[in-house]
C-alpha positions as semicolon CSV with decimal commas, in nm:
position;residue;x (nm);y (nm);z (nm)
1;M;0,000;0,000;0,000
2;H;0,138;0,338;-0,095
3;F;0,130;0,624;0,157
4;S;-0,106;0,815;-0,069
5;Q;-0,368;0,545;-0,008
6;I;-0,366;0,581;0,372
7;K;-0,661;0,772;0,519
8;A;-0,697;0,923;0,865
9;S;-0,949;0,650;0,948
10;D;-0,674;0,390;0,891
11;L;-0,463;0,531;1,175
12;I;-0,471;0,446;1,543
13;L;-0,360;0,632;1,851
14;C;-0,229;0,423;2,137
15;N;-0,081;0,510;2,474
16;H;0,257;0,404;2,612
17;I;0,129;0,064;2,726
18;G;-0,033;-0,025;2,396
19;E;-0,397;0,047;2,470
20;V;-0,583;0,187;2,170
21;V;-0,707;0,538;2,254
22;E;-0,853;0,614;1,911
23;G;-0,902;0,396;1,608
24;D;-1,060;0,072;1,498
25;Y;-0,757;-0,154;1,464
26;P;-0,571;-0,356;1,728
27;V;-0,210;-0,299;1,827
28;N;0,044;-0,569;1,746
29;R;0,147;-0,640;2,106
30;A;0,435;-0,865;1,999
31;R;0,609;-0,565;1,841
32;L;0,514;-0,316;2,110
33;P;0,845;-0,318;2,305
34;E;1,055;-0,257;1,994
35;I;0,824;0,030;1,902
36;I;0,768;0,198;2,238
37;I;1,120;0,188;2,387
38;P;1,296;0,387;2,110
39;L;1,011;0,638;2,097
40;C;1,016;0,690;2,474
41;C;1,393;0,740;2,475
42;R;1,361;1,045;2,250
43;T;1,278;1,331;2,480
44;S;1,256;1,597;2,210
45;G;0,905;1,689;2,106
46;K;0,570;1,634;2,271
47;A;0,431;1,367;2,040
48;K;0,572;1,089;1,830
49;C;0,447;0,925;1,517
50;L;0,544;0,588;1,381
51;N;0,424;0,408;1,075
52;L;0,421;0,031;1,067
53;S;0,310;-0,149;0,759
54;P;0,298;-0,519;0,678
55;Y;0,448;-0,421;0,342
56;A;0,753;-0,244;0,490
57;A;1,088;-0,405;0,436
58;A;1,409;-0,370;0,632
């Protein structure tokens, strides 16, 4: 899926323990530690955004 195809309704907002605050999709709890820890370590800024896609490649 290309970024141009993503709508606001496709996004979720979750808190630091992985609970969905807004959105209709579940959080992949298996990947939560590898997502949350690096984001929490960055103290600059008030909010953080991360995109995870099943089509992303390393």
